[in-house]
All heavy atoms as a GROMACS GRO file, in nm:
protein
  537
    1MET      N    1   1.624  -2.162   0.978
    1MET     CA    2   1.571  -2.130   0.848
    1MET      C    3   1.454  -2.032   0.865
    1MET      O    4   1.366  -2.054   0.947
    1MET     CB    5   1.524  -2.258   0.778
    1MET     CG    6   1.456  -2.235   0.650
    1MET     SD    7   1.383  -2.391   0.601
    1MET     CE    8   1.397  -2.386   0.430
    2THR      N    9   1.454  -1.927   0.790
    2THR     CA   10   1.345  -1.828   0.795
    2THR      C   11   1.268  -1.833   0.664
    2THR      O   12   1.326  -1.845   0.558
    2THR     CB   13   1.398  -1.685   0.811
    2THR    OG1   14   1.535  -1.685   0.828
    2THR    CG2   15   1.333  -1.614   0.920
    3THR      N   16   1.139  -1.821   0.675
    3THR     CA   17   1.055  -1.821   0.556
    3THR      C   18   0.987  -1.686   0.545
    3THR      O   19   0.924  -1.640   0.639
    3THR     CB   20   0.946  -1.932   0.567
    3THR    OG1   21   1.012  -2.056   0.590
    3THR    CG2   22   0.864  -1.938   0.442
    4ALA      N   23   1.001  -1.623   0.430
    4ALA     CA   24   0.934  -1.495   0.407
    4ALA      C   25   0.788  -1.520   0.375
    4ALA      O   26   0.755  -1.611   0.299
    4ALA     CB   27   1.001  -1.421   0.293
    5VAL      N   28   0.702  -1.441   0.435
    5VAL     CA   29   0.559  -1.453   0.411
    5VAL      C   30   0.513  -1.327   0.337
    5VAL      O   31   0.542  -1.216   0.378
    5VAL     CB   32   0.482  -1.466   0.545
    5VAL    CG1   33   0.332  -1.471   0.520
    5VAL    CG2   34   0.529  -1.588   0.621
    6ALA      N   35   0.443  -1.349   0.227
    6ALA     CA   36   0.392  -1.235   0.150
    6ALA      C   37   0.286  -1.163   0.232
    6ALA      O   38   0.204  -1.227   0.297
    6ALA     CB   39   0.334  -1.283   0.019
    7PRO      N   40   0.288  -1.029   0.230
    7PRO     CA   41   0.187  -0.956   0.305
    7PRO      C   42   0.049  -0.977   0.245
    7PRO      O   43   0.034  -1.002   0.125
    7PRO     CB   44   0.230  -0.810   0.290
    7PRO     CG   45   0.315  -0.806   0.169
    7PRO     CD   46   0.378  -0.942   0.157
    8ALA      N   47  -0.053  -0.969   0.329
    8ALA     CA   48  -0.190  -0.984   0.282
    8ALA      C   49  -0.224  -0.868   0.189
    8ALA      O   50  -0.177  -0.756   0.209
    8ALA     CB   51  -0.285  -0.987   0.401
    9PRO      N   52  -0.305  -0.893   0.087
    9PRO     CA   53  -0.345  -0.783  -0.001
    9PRO      C   54  -0.418  -0.674   0.078
    9PRO      O   55  -0.487  -0.703   0.176
    9PRO     CB   56  -0.441  -0.849  -0.101
    9PRO     CG   57  -0.417  -0.995  -0.090
    9PRO     CD   58  -0.366  -1.020   0.048
   10LEU      N   59  -0.401  -0.551   0.034
   10LEU     CA   60  -0.472  -0.441   0.098
   10LEU      C   61  -0.619  -0.449   0.059
   10LEU      O   62  -0.653  -0.486  -0.054
   10LEU     CB   63  -0.412  -0.307   0.053
   10LEU     CG   64  -0.270  -0.282   0.102
   10LEU    CD1   65  -0.207  -0.166   0.027
   10LEU    CD2   66  -0.268  -0.256   0.251
   11THR      N   67  -0.708  -0.416   0.152
   11THR     CA   68  -0.852  -0.422   0.126
   11THR      C   69  -0.914  -0.285   0.149
   11THR      O   70  -0.847  -0.192   0.192
   11THR     CB   71  -0.921  -0.523   0.221
   11THR    OG1   72  -0.917  -0.471   0.355
   11THR    CG2   73  -0.854  -0.659   0.216
   12ALA      N   74  -1.043  -0.275   0.125
   12ALA     CA   75  -1.116  -0.150   0.146
   12ALA      C   76  -1.115  -0.108   0.293
   12ALA      O   77  -1.139   0.008   0.325
   12ALA     CB   78  -1.259  -0.163   0.095
   13GLU      N   79  -1.086  -0.200   0.382
   13GLU     CA   80  -1.080  -0.168   0.524
   13GLU      C   81  -0.948  -0.100   0.563
   13GLU      O   82  -0.939  -0.039   0.667
   13GLU     CB   83  -1.101  -0.294   0.608
   13GLU     CG   84  -1.241  -0.349   0.594
   13GLU     CD   85  -1.263  -0.474   0.678
   13GLU    OE1   86  -1.179  -0.505   0.764
   13GLU    OE2   87  -1.365  -0.542   0.656
   14ASP      N   88  -0.846  -0.112   0.478
   14ASP     CA   89  -0.717  -0.047   0.504
   14ASP      C   90  -0.728   0.098   0.461
   14ASP      O   91  -0.763   0.127   0.348
   14ASP     CB   92  -0.605  -0.118   0.426
   14ASP     CG   93  -0.584  -0.260   0.476
   14ASP    OD1   94  -0.563  -0.276   0.596
   14ASP    OD2   95  -0.587  -0.352   0.392
   15ARG      N   96  -0.700   0.190   0.554
   15ARG     CA   97  -0.721   0.332   0.530
   15ARG      C   98  -0.590   0.410   0.536
   15ARG      O   99  -0.500   0.378   0.613
   15ARG     CB  100  -0.818   0.390   0.633
   15ARG     CG  101  -0.949   0.313   0.650
   15ARG     CD  102  -1.019   0.274   0.523
   15ARG     NE  103  -1.083   0.387   0.457
   15ARG     CZ  104  -1.149   0.377   0.344
   15ARG    NH1  105  -1.161   0.261   0.283
   15ARG    NH2  106  -1.203   0.483   0.290
   16CYS      N  107  -0.582   0.515   0.455
   16CYS     CA  108  -0.465   0.603   0.450
   16CYS      C  109  -0.444   0.671   0.585
   16CYS      O  110  -0.539   0.722   0.645
   16CYS     CB  111  -0.487   0.708   0.340
   16CYS     SG  112  -0.356   0.831   0.328
   17ASP      N  113  -0.321   0.670   0.632
   17ASP     CA  114  -0.288   0.734   0.760
   17ASP      C  115  -0.293   0.886   0.752
   17ASP      O  116  -0.296   0.952   0.855
   17ASP     CB  117  -0.150   0.689   0.808
   17ASP     CG  118  -0.149   0.543   0.852
   17ASP    OD1  119  -0.251   0.497   0.910
   17ASP    OD2  120  -0.048   0.475   0.830
   18ARG      N  121  -0.292   0.943   0.633
   18ARG     CA  122  -0.297   1.089   0.618
   18ARG      C  123  -0.440   1.142   0.608
   18ARG      O  124  -0.472   1.243   0.666
   18ARG     CB  125  -0.219   1.134   0.494
   18ARG     CG  126  -0.070   1.123   0.503
   18ARG     CD  127  -0.010   1.226   0.591
   18ARG     NE  128  -0.035   1.359   0.537
   18ARG     CZ  129   0.020   1.468   0.583
   18ARG    NH1  130   0.103   1.461   0.682
   18ARG    NH2  131  -0.010   1.584   0.531
   19CYS      N  132  -0.525   1.074   0.528
   19CYS     CA  133  -0.657   1.132   0.500
   19CYS      C  134  -0.774   1.037   0.522
   19CYS      O  135  -0.888   1.079   0.514
   19CYS     CB  136  -0.660   1.185   0.357
   19CYS     SG  137  -0.654   1.056   0.231
   20GLY      N  138  -0.748   0.909   0.544
   20GLY     CA  139  -0.857   0.815   0.569
   20GLY      C  140  -0.915   0.750   0.444
   20GLY      O  141  -1.005   0.667   0.454
   21ALA      N  142  -0.866   0.785   0.325
   21ALA     CA  143  -0.912   0.721   0.202
   21ALA      C  144  -0.860   0.577   0.196
   21ALA      O  145  -0.774   0.538   0.276
   21ALA     CB  146  -0.863   0.799   0.080
   22GLN      N  147  -0.910   0.498   0.102
   22GLN     CA  148  -0.864   0.360   0.090
   22GLN      C  149  -0.714   0.358   0.061
   22GLN      O  150  -0.664   0.432  -0.023
   22GLN     CB  151  -0.938   0.288  -0.021
   22GLN     CG  152  -0.899   0.141  -0.031
   22GLN     CD  153  -0.984   0.063  -0.129
   22GLN    OE1  154  -1.088   0.110  -0.173
   22GLN    NE2  155  -0.939  -0.056  -0.162
   23ALA      N  156  -0.643   0.272   0.132
   23ALA     CA  157  -0.497   0.262   0.116
   23ALA      C  158  -0.461   0.167   0.003
   23ALA      O  159  -0.523   0.062  -0.015
   23ALA     CB  160  -0.434   0.213   0.246
   24TYR      N  161  -0.360   0.206  -0.073
   24TYR     CA  162  -0.306   0.124  -0.182
   24TYR      C  163  -0.156   0.104  -0.168
   24TYR      O  164  -0.094   0.044  -0.255
   24TYR     CB  165  -0.337   0.188  -0.317
   24TYR     CG  166  -0.484   0.181  -0.352
   24TYR    CD1  167  -0.569   0.286  -0.322
   24TYR    CD2  168  -0.537   0.068  -0.412
   24TYR    CE1  169  -0.704   0.279  -0.352
   24TYR    CE2  170  -0.672   0.059  -0.442
   24TYR     CZ  171  -0.755   0.166  -0.412
   24TYR     OH  172  -0.888   0.157  -0.441
   25LEU      N  173  -0.098   0.154  -0.060
   25LEU     CA  174   0.046   0.141  -0.039
   25LEU      C  175   0.071   0.114   0.109
   25LEU      O  176   0.020   0.186   0.194
   25LEU     CB  177   0.118   0.270  -0.080
   25LEU     CG  178   0.270   0.263  -0.082
   25LEU    CD1  179   0.316   0.210  -0.217
   25LEU    CD2  180   0.330   0.399  -0.057
   26ARG      N  181   0.146   0.008   0.138
   26ARG     CA  182   0.186  -0.024   0.275
   26ARG      C  183   0.337  -0.013   0.282
   26ARG      O  184   0.408  -0.071   0.200
   26ARG     CB  185   0.144  -0.165   0.314
   26ARG     CG  186   0.197  -0.207   0.451
   26ARG     CD  187   0.159  -0.350   0.488
   26ARG     NE  188   0.020  -0.355   0.524
   26ARG     CZ  189  -0.068  -0.442   0.475
   26ARG    NH1  190  -0.031  -0.532   0.386
   26ARG    NH2  191  -0.194  -0.440   0.513
   27VAL      N  192   0.386   0.063   0.379
   27VAL     CA  193   0.529   0.084   0.396
   27VAL      C  194   0.569   0.031   0.533
   27VAL      O  195   0.515   0.076   0.634
   27VAL     CB  196   0.565   0.235   0.387
   27VAL    CG1  197   0.714   0.254   0.406
   27VAL    CG2  198   0.519   0.293   0.255
   28GLU      N  199   0.660  -0.065   0.536
   28GLU     CA  200   0.713  -0.115   0.662
   28GLU      C  201   0.839  -0.037   0.692
   28GLU      O  202   0.927  -0.022   0.607
   28GLU     CB  203   0.741  -0.264   0.653
   28GLU     CG  204   0.614  -0.346   0.643
   28GLU     CD  205   0.640  -0.495   0.649
   28GLU    OE1  206   0.745  -0.537   0.704
   28GLU    OE2  207   0.555  -0.570   0.599
   29LEU      N  208   0.846   0.015   0.814
   29LEU     CA  209   0.957   0.101   0.854
   29LEU      C  210   1.064   0.023   0.927
   29LEU      O  211   1.036  -0.079   0.992
   29LEU     CB  212   0.904   0.213   0.945
   29LEU     CG  213   0.790   0.296   0.887
   29LEU    CD1  214   0.734   0.388   0.992
   29LEU    CD2  215   0.839   0.373   0.766
   30ALA      N  216   1.186   0.072   0.922
   30ALA     CA  217   1.297   0.009   0.993
   30ALA      C  218   1.272   0.007   1.142
   30ALA      O  219   1.317  -0.084   1.212
   30ALA     CB  220   1.428   0.083   0.962
   31SER      N  221   1.194   0.102   1.192
   31SER     CA  222   1.163   0.109   1.335
   31SER      C  223   1.064   0.002   1.379
   31SER      O  224   1.037  -0.014   1.498
   31SER     CB  225   1.108   0.248   1.371
   31SER     OG  226   0.986   0.270   1.303
   32GLY      N  227   1.005  -0.068   1.281
   32GLY     CA  228   0.912  -0.175   1.313
   32GLY      C  229   0.767  -0.140   1.288
   32GLY      O  230   0.682  -0.227   1.288
   33GLY      N  231   0.735  -0.014   1.265
   33GLY     CA  232   0.598   0.025   1.239
   33GLY      C  233   0.564   0.013   1.092
   33GLY      O  234   0.646  -0.028   1.010
   34GLU      N  235   0.441   0.048   1.059
   34GLU     CA  236   0.400   0.050   0.920
   34GLU      C  237   0.310   0.171   0.897
   34GLU      O  238   0.245   0.221   0.988
   34GLU     CB  239   0.330  -0.078   0.878
   34GLU     CG  240   0.188  -0.092   0.923
   34GLU     CD  241   0.118  -0.214   0.864
   34GLU    OE1  242   0.183  -0.304   0.809
   34GLU    OE2  243  -0.005  -0.218   0.874
   35LEU      N  244   0.311   0.217   0.774
   35LEU     CA  245   0.227   0.329   0.732
   35LEU      C  246   0.146   0.285   0.611
   35LEU      O  247   0.195   0.210   0.527
   35LEU     CB  248   0.312   0.451   0.695
   35LEU     CG  249   0.393   0.514   0.807
   35LEU    CD1  250   0.488   0.619   0.750
   35LEU    CD2  251   0.302   0.576   0.911
   36LEU      N  252   0.022   0.334   0.601
   36LEU     CA  253  -0.064   0.307   0.488
   36LEU      C  254  -0.096   0.439   0.419
   36LEU      O  255  -0.121   0.539   0.486
   36LEU     CB  256  -0.194   0.240   0.534
   36LEU     CG  257  -0.179   0.107   0.606
   36LEU    CD1  258  -0.314   0.059   0.658
   36LEU    CD2  259  -0.117   0.002   0.517
   37PHE      N  260  -0.097   0.437   0.284
   37PHE     CA  261  -0.124   0.559   0.209
   37PHE      C  262  -0.217   0.532   0.092
   37PHE      O  263  -0.209   0.427   0.028
   37PHE     CB  264   0.006   0.619   0.154
   37PHE     CG  265   0.094   0.676   0.260
   37PHE    CD1  266   0.199   0.604   0.312
   37PHE    CD2  267   0.070   0.803   0.311
   37PHE    CE1  268   0.281   0.657   0.410
   37PHE    CE2  269   0.150   0.857   0.410
   37PHE     CZ  270   0.256   0.784   0.460
   38CYS      N  271  -0.302   0.630   0.063
   38CYS     CA  272  -0.383   0.628  -0.058
   38CYS      C  273  -0.290   0.656  -0.176
   38CYS      O  274  -0.172   0.689  -0.157
   38CYS     CB  275  -0.494   0.733  -0.050
   38CYS     SG  276  -0.433   0.904  -0.043
   39GLY      N  277  -0.341   0.647  -0.298
   39GLY     CA  278  -0.258   0.674  -0.415
   39GLY      C  279  -0.202   0.814  -0.417
   39GLY      O  280  -0.085   0.835  -0.448
   40HIS      N  281  -0.284   0.912  -0.381
   40HIS     CA  282  -0.241   1.052  -0.381
   40HIS      C  283  -0.124   1.074  -0.285
   40HIS      O  284  -0.021   1.131  -0.323
   40HIS     CB  285  -0.358   1.143  -0.342
   40HIS     CG  286  -0.317   1.283  -0.306
   40HIS    ND1  287  -0.287   1.377  -0.401
   40HIS    CD2  288  -0.299   1.342  -0.186
   40HIS    CE1  289  -0.254   1.489  -0.341
   40HIS    NE2  290  -0.260   1.471  -0.210
   41HIS      N  291  -0.138   1.030  -0.162
   41HIS     CA  292  -0.031   1.052  -0.064
   41HIS      C  293   0.089   0.961  -0.089
   41HIS      O  294   0.201   0.996  -0.053
   41HIS     CB  295  -0.086   1.038   0.078
   41HIS     CG  296  -0.170   1.156   0.116
   41HIS    ND1  297  -0.306   1.147   0.135
   41HIS    CD2  298  -0.136   1.286   0.135
   41HIS    CE1  299  -0.352   1.268   0.164
   41HIS    NE2  300  -0.252   1.354   0.164
   42ALA      N  301   0.069   0.847  -0.152
   42ALA     CA  302   0.182   0.761  -0.191
   42ALA      C  303   0.270   0.835  -0.291
   42ALA      O  304   0.393   0.834  -0.280
   42ALA     CB  305   0.132   0.630  -0.250
   43ARG      N  306   0.207   0.903  -0.388
   43ARG     CA  307   0.284   0.980  -0.487
   43ARG      C  308   0.349   1.101  -0.422
   43ARG      O  309   0.464   1.134  -0.450
   43ARG     CB  310   0.194   1.023  -0.602
   43ARG     CG  311   0.158   0.911  -0.697
   43ARG     CD  312   0.082   0.960  -0.819
   43ARG     NE  313  -0.046   1.022  -0.785
   43ARG     CZ  314  -0.160   0.955  -0.763
   43ARG    NH1  315  -0.160   0.823  -0.774
   43ARG    NH2  316  -0.271   1.018  -0.735
   44GLU      N  317   0.276   1.168  -0.334
   44GLU     CA  318   0.328   1.289  -0.270
   44GLU      C  319   0.450   1.262  -0.183
   44GLU      O  320   0.544   1.339  -0.181
   44GLU     CB  321   0.218   1.353  -0.185
   44GLU     CG  322   0.259   1.483  -0.119
   44GLU     CD  323   0.146   1.547  -0.040
   44GLU    OE1  324   0.028   1.520  -0.068
   44GLU    OE2  325   0.178   1.623   0.052
   45HIS      N  326   0.450   1.149  -0.111
   45HIS     CA  327   0.557   1.120  -0.015
   45HIS      C  328   0.648   1.006  -0.060
   45HIS      O  329   0.733   0.961   0.017
   45HIS     CB  330   0.496   1.085   0.121
   45HIS     CG  331   0.411   1.194   0.178
   45HIS    ND1  332   0.462   1.313   0.222
   45HIS    CD2  333   0.276   1.202   0.194
   45HIS    CE1  334   0.363   1.390   0.266
   45HIS    NE2  335   0.250   1.325   0.249
   46GLY      N  336   0.631   0.958  -0.183
   46GLY     CA  337   0.702   0.840  -0.231
   46GLY      C  338   0.853   0.844  -0.215
   46GLY      O  339   0.913   0.748  -0.167
   47ASP      N  340   0.916   0.955  -0.254
   47ASP     CA  341   1.062   0.962  -0.246
   47ASP      C  342   1.111   0.954  -0.102
   47ASP      O  343   1.208   0.883  -0.072
   47ASP     CB  344   1.114   1.090  -0.312
   47ASP     CG  345   1.092   1.090  -0.462
   47ASP    OD1  346   1.083   0.980  -0.520
   47ASP    OD2  347   1.084   1.199  -0.520
   48ALA      N  348   1.046   1.023  -0.012
   48ALA     CA  349   1.086   1.021   0.129
   48ALA      C  350   1.062   0.883   0.191
   48ALA      O  351   1.141   0.836   0.272
   48ALA     CB  352   1.010   1.128   0.207
   49LEU      N  353   0.954   0.818   0.150
   49LEU     CA  354   0.922   0.685   0.204
   49LEU      C  355   1.027   0.583   0.165
   49LEU      O  356   1.062   0.495   0.245
   49LEU     CB  357   0.784   0.640   0.158
   49LEU     CG  358   0.667   0.720   0.213
   49LEU    CD1  359   0.537   0.679   0.143
   49LEU    CD2  360   0.655   0.700   0.363
   50LYS      N  361   1.079   0.592   0.043
   50LYS     CA  362   1.180   0.496  -0.003
   50LYS      C  363   1.305   0.501   0.084
   50LYS      O  364   1.374   0.402   0.100
   50LYS     CB  365   1.216   0.524  -0.149
   50LYS     CG  366   1.107   0.488  -0.245
   50LYS     CD  367   1.144   0.525  -0.386
   50LYS     CE  368   1.027   0.504  -0.481
   50LYS     NZ  369   1.057   0.553  -0.615
   51GLU      N  370   1.333   0.617   0.140
   51GLU     CA  371   1.452   0.634   0.223
   51GLU      C  372   1.440   0.568   0.360
   51GLU      O  373   1.540   0.533   0.421
   51GLU     CB  374   1.484   0.782   0.240
   51GLU     CG  375   1.523   0.850   0.111
   51GLU     CD  376   1.546   1.000   0.128
   51GLU    OE1  377   1.562   1.045   0.244
   51GLU    OE2  378   1.549   1.070   0.026
   52ILE      N  379   1.316   0.554   0.410
   52ILE     CA  380   1.297   0.500   0.546
   52ILE      C  381   1.231   0.362   0.548
   52ILE      O  382   1.215   0.304   0.655
   52ILE     CB  383   1.214   0.598   0.633
   52ILE    CG1  384   1.076   0.619   0.574
   52ILE    CG2  385   1.288   0.729   0.651
   52ILE    CD1  386   0.980   0.693   0.665
   53ALA      N  387   1.195   0.310   0.432
   53ALA     CA  388   1.122   0.183   0.425
   53ALA      C  389   1.215   0.062   0.423
   53ALA      O  390   1.321   0.066   0.361
   53ALA     CB  391   1.034   0.181   0.301
   54THR      N  392   1.172  -0.044   0.490
   54THR     CA  393   1.240  -0.172   0.475
   54THR      C  394   1.171  -0.254   0.367
   54THR      O  395   1.232  -0.338   0.304
   54THR     CB  396   1.243  -0.251   0.607
   54THR    OG1  397   1.110  -0.269   0.653
   54THR    CG2  398   1.325  -0.177   0.711
   55SER      N  399   1.041  -0.230   0.347
   55SER     CA  400   0.968  -0.293   0.237
   55SER      C  401   0.847  -0.207   0.202
   55SER      O  402   0.794  -0.135   0.287
   55SER     CB  403   0.925  -0.435   0.271
   55SER     OG  404   0.823  -0.435   0.368
   56VAL      N  405   0.806  -0.218   0.077
   56VAL     CA  406   0.692  -0.141   0.027
   56VAL      C  407   0.600  -0.236  -0.049
   56VAL      O  408   0.645  -0.310  -0.136
   56VAL     CB  409   0.737  -0.027  -0.067
   56VAL    CG1  410   0.617   0.046  -0.125
   56VAL    CG2  411   0.828   0.070   0.006
   57GLN      N  412   0.472  -0.235  -0.013
   57GLN     CA  413   0.371  -0.312  -0.084
   57GLN      C  414   0.289  -0.210  -0.164
   57GLN      O  415   0.209  -0.136  -0.107
   57GLN     CB  416   0.284  -0.389   0.014
   57GLN     CG  417   0.174  -0.468  -0.051
   57GLN     CD  418   0.087  -0.539   0.051
   57GLN    OE1  419   0.115  -0.538   0.170
   57GLN    NE2  420  -0.020  -0.600   0.006
   58ASP      N  421   0.309  -0.205  -0.294
   58ASP     CA  422   0.245  -0.105  -0.378
   58ASP      C  423   0.134  -0.171  -0.460
   58ASP      O  424   0.161  -0.254  -0.547
   58ASP     CB  425   0.350  -0.042  -0.470
   58ASP     CG  426   0.296   0.072  -0.553
   58ASP    OD1  427   0.173   0.091  -0.560
   58ASP    OD2  428   0.379   0.143  -0.613
   59GLU      N  429   0.011  -0.132  -0.434
   59GLU     CA  430  -0.104  -0.183  -0.509
   59GLU      C  431  -0.176  -0.070  -0.582
   59GLU      O  432  -0.294  -0.080  -0.611
   59GLU     CB  433  -0.199  -0.258  -0.415
   59GLU     CG  434  -0.135  -0.380  -0.353
   59GLU     CD  435  -0.229  -0.462  -0.266
   59GLU    OE1  436  -0.351  -0.434  -0.264
   59GLU    OE2  437  -0.180  -0.554  -0.200
   60THR      N  438  -0.102   0.037  -0.612
   60THR     CA  439  -0.164   0.150  -0.680
   60THR      C  440  -0.210   0.115  -0.822
   60THR      O  441  -0.294   0.185  -0.878
   60THR     CB  442  -0.068   0.272  -0.685
   60THR    OG1  443   0.055   0.233  -0.744
   60THR    CG2  444  -0.044   0.328  -0.546
   61HIS      N  445  -0.159   0.005  -0.877
   61HIS     CA  446  -0.205  -0.039  -1.009
   61HIS      C  447  -0.355  -0.068  -1.009
   61HIS      O  448  -0.421  -0.059  -1.111
   61HIS     CB  449  -0.128  -0.163  -1.055
   61HIS     CG  450  -0.153  -0.282  -0.970
   61HIS    ND1  451  -0.086  -0.304  -0.851
   61HIS    CD2  452  -0.241  -0.384  -0.983
   61HIS    CE1  453  -0.132  -0.416  -0.796
   61HIS    NE2  454  -0.225  -0.466  -0.874
   62LYS      N  455  -0.411  -0.100  -0.893
   62LYS     CA  456  -0.555  -0.128  -0.883
   62LYS      C  457  -0.638  -0.004  -0.916
   62LYS      O  458  -0.756  -0.017  -0.948
   62LYS     CB  459  -0.590  -0.176  -0.742
   62LYS     CG  460  -0.535  -0.312  -0.708
   62LYS     CD  461  -0.575  -0.349  -0.568
   62LYS     CE  462  -0.524  -0.486  -0.529
   62LYS     NZ  463  -0.561  -0.520  -0.390
   63LEU      N  464  -0.580   0.112  -0.906
   63LEU     CA  465  -0.653   0.235  -0.934
   63LEU      C  466  -0.681   0.252  -1.082
   63LEU      O  467  -0.776   0.320  -1.120
   63LEU     CB  468  -0.574   0.356  -0.883
   63LEU     CG  469  -0.560   0.364  -0.732
   63LEU    CD1  470  -0.458   0.470  -0.694
   63LEU    CD2  471  -0.695   0.393  -0.668
   64SER      N  472  -0.601   0.190  -1.168
   64SER     CA  473  -0.620   0.207  -1.312
   64SER      C  474  -0.664   0.079  -1.382
   64SER      O  475  -0.695   0.082  -1.500
   64SER     CB  476  -0.491   0.258  -1.377
   64SER     OG  477  -0.387   0.166  -1.356
   65ASP      N  478  -0.665  -0.032  -1.311
   65ASP     CA  479  -0.710  -0.157  -1.372
   65ASP      C  480  -0.859  -0.149  -1.405
   65ASP      O  481  -0.938  -0.097  -1.328
   65ASP     CB  482  -0.688  -0.277  -1.278
   65ASP     CG  483  -0.542  -0.317  -1.270
   65ASP    OD1  484  -0.461  -0.265  -1.349
   65ASP    OD2  485  -0.509  -0.401  -1.184
   66LYS      N  486  -0.894  -0.201  -1.522
   66LYS     CA  487  -1.035  -0.204  -1.560
   66LYS      C  488  -1.102  -0.323  -1.490
   66LYS      O  489  -1.045  -0.432  -1.486
   66LYS     CB  490  -1.049  -0.219  -1.711
   66LYS     CG  491  -0.998  -0.099  -1.786
   66LYS     CD  492  -1.014  -0.116  -1.934
   66LYS     CE  493  -0.960   0.006  -2.006
   66LYS     NZ  494  -0.970  -0.007  -2.151
   67PRO      N  495  -1.222  -0.302  -1.435
   67PRO     CA  496  -1.289  -0.412  -1.368
   67PRO      C  497  -1.330  -0.520  -1.467
   67PRO      O  498  -1.354  -0.493  -1.585
   67PRO     CB  499  -1.412  -0.348  -1.305
   67PRO     CG  500  -1.431  -0.219  -1.377
   67PRO     CD  501  -1.296  -0.180  -1.432
   68GLU      N  502  -1.334  -0.641  -1.417
   68GLU     CA  503  -1.378  -0.754  -1.500
   68GLU      C  504  -1.527  -0.739  -1.530
   68GLU      O  505  -1.604  -0.700  -1.442
   68GLU     CB  506  -1.353  -0.886  -1.426
   68GLU     CG  507  -1.207  -0.917  -1.402
   68GLU     CD  508  -1.134  -0.949  -1.531
   68GLU    OE1  509  -1.191  -1.014  -1.619
   68GLU    OE2  510  -1.018  -0.908  -1.543
   69PRO      N  511  -1.569  -0.770  -1.652
   69PRO     CA  512  -1.713  -0.764  -1.682
   69PRO      C  513  -1.789  -0.870  -1.602
   69PRO      O  514  -1.738  -0.977  -1.576
   69PRO     CB  515  -1.722  -0.792  -1.832
   69PRO     CG  516  -1.587  -0.841  -1.873
   69PRO     CD  517  -1.490  -0.808  -1.764
   70VAL      N  518  -1.909  -0.834  -1.564
   70VAL     CA  519  -1.993  -0.926  -1.486
   70VAL      C  520  -2.063  -1.019  -1.584
   70VAL      O  521  -2.128  -0.974  -1.679
   70VAL     CB  522  -2.096  -0.848  -1.402
   70VAL    CG1  523  -2.187  -0.944  -1.327
   70VAL    CG2  524  -2.026  -0.753  -1.308
   71ALA      N  525  -2.051  -1.150  -1.560
   71ALA     CA  526  -2.115  -1.249  -1.647
   71ALA      C  527  -2.262  -1.262  -1.608
   71ALA      O  528  -2.298  -1.259  -1.491
   71ALA     CB  529  -2.046  -1.384  -1.633
   72ASP      N  530  -2.347  -1.274  -1.708
   72ASP     CA  531  -2.491  -1.292  -1.682
   72ASP      C  532  -2.525  -1.436  -1.657
   72ASP      O  533  -2.470  -1.528  -1.698
   72ASP     CB  534  -2.575  -1.241  -1.801
   72ASP     CG  535  -2.564  -1.090  -1.811
   72ASP    OD1  536  -2.548  -1.023  -1.707
   72ASP    OD2  537  -2.571  -1.041  -1.925
   0.00000   0.00000   0.00000
């Protein structure tokens, strides 16, 4: 029996492999590696990534989510 484990959420420490900005997309490759991309590079390379990915963790929605108000 195999159990699938959800990937850990991406954090500010996860950096884009193209430019070093904060990563919002994790792509697991069939070859066993993984790539991390910022929102810009995720959009730029999205179609090509879908062809080589075994799974994609997309957290780009965090770029447009409004932050929660701070309670006093």
